[in-house]
N, C-alpha and C positions, 0 to 999 in steps of 0.2 A: 362146951365144944364136944361134939360126938366123937366116938372112937375112931372112925375113918378120918375125920378131920385132924385129930391128934396125930395119927400115924402119918398122914400127908405132911403135916407141919414139921414133923421130925425128919422126914426124908427129903423134903424140898431143898434145904440148903446145899446138900451134896450134889443133887441133880442140877440145880441152877448153876453152881460153880462149874460143873462139868460142861453144861450146855454153853455157857458164856466164856469158857476157857479162862476161869479166874483162878488165882492163887488159892491154895487150901485155907489160908487165913483171911481171905477177903470177907468182909462182913455181908451177911445175908440175913435180913430181918423178916421174920414171918409173924404176922399177927392176925387174929380173927377179924373178919369184916364186921362192920357195924351191925349189931344184933337187931336194930330197929328197921333195917333195910330189907325190902322184899326183892332185891336185885338178883338173888340166886348166887351171889358171890359169897364164898365161905371163908377164904383166906386172902390176905394181901401180902405180897412178897416184894421187898425192896432190896435191890442189888445193883451195883455198878451203874448208878444213876438211872435205873429203870424201875418201873413198878409193874408188877404182874397181878392180875386179879384172877383168882383160882376158884373154880367150882369143883367140889369133891363129890364123886359119885361112887357108891358102894356096889358097882356092877361092872361087868365087862360086856354087857349086852350092847351090841353095836347100834341098834335102833335107839336105845336110851341115850347113848353117848352122842349120837348124831343130833338128837333133839336138844340136848344140853348145849352142844356146840353152836347150834343155830339160834339159840335163845338170844333175844336182844332186849 
């Protein structure tokens, strides 16, 4: 896992709990996506009966983020 992915994985539980208005002790599980996949997905997050697929970008360049968000 790359540095940016490790940092995102460490920060995501707190953010997900806040976004979903979950208790501080609510389980949030973050794991790396399947390394053999070329989907662009870096992390999978499971919380409150939901699954989030996360693509980590090491930039704040709007055009780059728009392309990533439009990726299917």
